[in-house]
C-alpha positions in Angstrom: 0.0 0.0 -0.1 1.3 3.5 -0.7 1.8 6.1 2.1 0.9 9.5 2.2 4.6 11.6 1.9 3.5 13.9 4.7 1.6 12.0 7.3 2.8 8.2 6.5 -1.1 7.3 6.7 -1.9 4.3 4.2 -3.5 5.8 1.3 -6.5 3.6 0.2 -6.9 5.1 -3.3 -5.0 4.6 -6.1 -4.1 7.4 -8.8 -4.1 5.3 -11.7 -4.0 6.6 -15.4 -7.4 6.8 -17.1 -8.1 4.4 -19.7 -8.9 5.4 -23.3 -9.7 4.4 -27.0 -8.5 6.2 -30.3 -9.3 5.1 -33.7 -7.4 5.5 -36.9 -10.6 5.4 -39.6 -9.1 4.7 -42.7 -10.1 5.1 -46.4 -7.7 4.4 -49.1 -9.1 7.4 -51.4 -10.5 10.0 -48.5 -7.9 9.5 -45.9 -7.9 9.5 -42.2 -11.0 10.8 -40.1 -10.0 13.4 -37.7 -12.1 15.6 -35.4 -11.7 19.3 -34.1 -11.8 19.2 -30.5 -14.6 21.1 -28.4 -12.8 20.8 -25.2 -9.2 21.6 -23.9 -6.8 20.8 -25.7 -8.3 22.2 -28.7 -6.8 21.0 -32.1 -7.1 18.4 -34.6 -7.2 14.8 -33.3 -8.0 11.3 -33.6 -11.6 10.6 -32.4 -11.8 8.8 -29.2 -12.4 8.8 -25.7 -12.6 7.4 -22.0 -13.7 3.9 -21.5 -16.7 3.7 -19.1 -17.2 1.4 -15.7 -18.6 -2.4 -17.2 -17.2 -1.4 -20.6 -14.9 -3.2 -22.8 -12.0 -1.4 -24.3 -13.4 -2.4 -27.7 -16.6 -1.4 -27.1 -15.6 1.9 -26.2 -13.7 2.4 -29.2 -17.0 1.4 -31.5 -19.4 3.8 -29.1 -16.6 6.6 -29.2 -16.7 6.4 -32.9 -20.1 6.8 -33.1 -20.8 9.4 -31.0 -18.2 11.6 -31.8 -17.9 10.9 -35.9 -21.5 9.2 -36.4 -19.7 6.2 -37.7 -20.2 2.7 -37.5 -16.7 1.1 -37.6 -15.5 -2.3 -37.8 -12.2 -2.6 -35.6 -9.3 -4.4 -38.0 -6.7 -4.5 -35.4 -4.3 -2.6 -32.7 -1.8 0.1 -33.8 -0.7 0.5 -30.5 -0.7 1.3 -26.7 0.5 4.7 -25.7 0.7 5.3 -22.1 3.4 8.2 -21.6 2.6 10.1 -18.4 2.5 13.5 -20.3 0.7 12.1 -23.3 -2.5 14.1 -22.3 -1.9 17.5 -20.9 -4.7 17.3 -18.2 -3.8 14.1 -16.7 -2.0 10.6 -17.1 -4.0 8.7 -19.4 -3.2 5.7 -21.5 -4.7 4.5 -24.8 -5.4 1.7 -27.1 -5.6 2.9 -30.6 -7.1 0.7 -33.5 -7.1 0.7 -37.1 -10.7 0.5 -38.2 -13.1 0.8 -41.4 -16.0 2.8 -41.2 -19.2 0.8 -43.0 -21.0 3.8 -44.4 -18.7 6.8 -45.0 -21.9 8.9 -46.0 -22.7 9.0 -42.2 -19.9 10.9 -41.3 -20.8 14.1 -39.2 -19.5 15.7 -36.1 -20.8 14.8 -32.4 -20.3 15.0 -28.7 -16.9 16.4 -28.2 -15.9 17.1 -31.5 -17.1 20.5 -33.1 -16.2 19.0 -36.8 -15.1 15.6 -38.3 -13.8 15.2 -41.7 -11.2 13.4 -43.8 -7.9 14.0 -44.3 -5.4 12.4 -46.7 -2.5 11.1 -45.0 -0.1 13.5 -46.6 -2.0 16.4 -45.7 -2.1 15.9 -41.7 -0.9 18.6 -39.7 0.1 18.3 -35.9 -2.2 16.8 -34.1 -3.0 16.7 -30.3 -1.9 14.1 -27.6 0.2 11.8 -28.9 -1.9 11.0 -32.2 1.2 11.9 -34.5 3.1 9.2 -32.9 0.1 6.4 -33.7 -0.6 8.0 -37.6 3.1 7.3 -37.8 2.9 3.7 -36.9 -0.1 3.6 -38.8 1.7 4.5 -42.1 4.1 1.7 -41.2 1.4 -0.8 -41.2 0.5 0.4 -44.5 3.9 0.1 -45.7 4.4 -3.3 -44.6 6.9 -2.1 -41.8 4.8 -3.0 -38.6 2.1 -5.3 -38.1 -1.8 -5.0 -36.6 -2.1 -6.9 -33.2 -5.4 -8.7 -33.4 -8.4 -7.5 -31.6 -10.1 -10.0 -29.3 -13.4 -9.2 -28.8 -14.3 -9.8 -25.2 -17.7 -11.7 -24.3 
């Protein structure tokens, strides 16, 4: 158990990172779906959000894509897990970033925490919030055959 550095009493609540799920929704012709964040930190980002109590990370990814982009998606694989303590300026988070495919691209529309949702060509993507530039670089390596996707194991 952790001890308080001042009074040495046991700390019963742990200060753990918050789990999130992000997706790189990709279409060969249109590019990648990006959102403009309504909340701080402002800027362009991959769509994603927090895992809710009682839900799997896979379900969180699918739910967040529907909420932020209007898209129903299929998870294709895991691009990576990103957990640097400073990846989110608000507090420590960790994310599982998935590659995903939209079932119907015509349904793209911003919602929830996104003020805009749109496709951007891979070669035309500016700096993104959080560590999404790193995840996108890993996704590009996957497209070039230099990096595999990890399998998605749907929890039952």
